[in-house]
C-alpha positions, 0 to 999 in steps of 0.5 A: 597277776591281779586283775589280769585275764589269762587264757590257756589254749590247746587246739588241734586244727585241720583234718587229721591228715595235715593236723597242726597241734597248737599247745601252750598258747596263753593270752594275757590282758591286764587293765592299763590303768585305773580307768579300765574296769572289769565287767561281767554278766550272765547275758541272754542274747535275743533274736533281735540285734542289740548291745551286748554290754548294757550301759548303766550296768555296774563295773565289777572292779576298776583299777586295783581296788574293787568299787561299788556303785554309790546310790544316786551316782553313775560314776561306776556305771558303764556308758555307751561311749566306754571303749571295749579293750578286751572281750570274752564271750562263752555260749553256755548251750542253754536258753535263758532259763539256764537249764533247757539245752540249746544246741541249734542256735549260735551267737553272732557278734559285730563290732562296727555298730551295725546290725548283728545278723546270721548273714552279715559278712562282718559278724563272728559266730559263736556256736553252742559250747564255744567261746570267743575272746579278743583284744579290741582297739577302738570299739565302744560299748555302743558298737558291739551288737549281738543276736541269736540265730540258727547256727552255721548261718541257717536263718533267724531264731527267736530263742534266747541264748544264755552266755557269759560276757566278761570285758575290760572297759576303758571308762571314758565318761 
């Protein structure tokens, strides 16, 4: 399927004594129409809560035809009001230089325009080498915030963590 995201997952959950093996799970997300566009960035998550997806960045592709950004135009750029329909985040286990190992800190993400923090009950944690993905129903670009902090809710950090962010955004502007 052109322009679709396909994820295949195999996992073993729970302790060995009661292990449940999940296999051949797949997730598919296809942009709904020409207003949906792919966004991809290598992103550095800092020790301050901020937007995960920056507005004024370019869409990689909208609809079925790749688009570029016209000079002097904002028609192909991300806006804070754009809706996040699908989101994929992968913690690369390195700092912002792309080569220094970083296994002490996690990425914390919230979806309600609140402050992302290691001790907020509504944040998800993405540890070193882990990824997270989901279909979102109403969050905008301005609602999705991220921060780096010590893993397992251990406290704040000033380390920048490098991650991959891929998303399908509904261009509402």
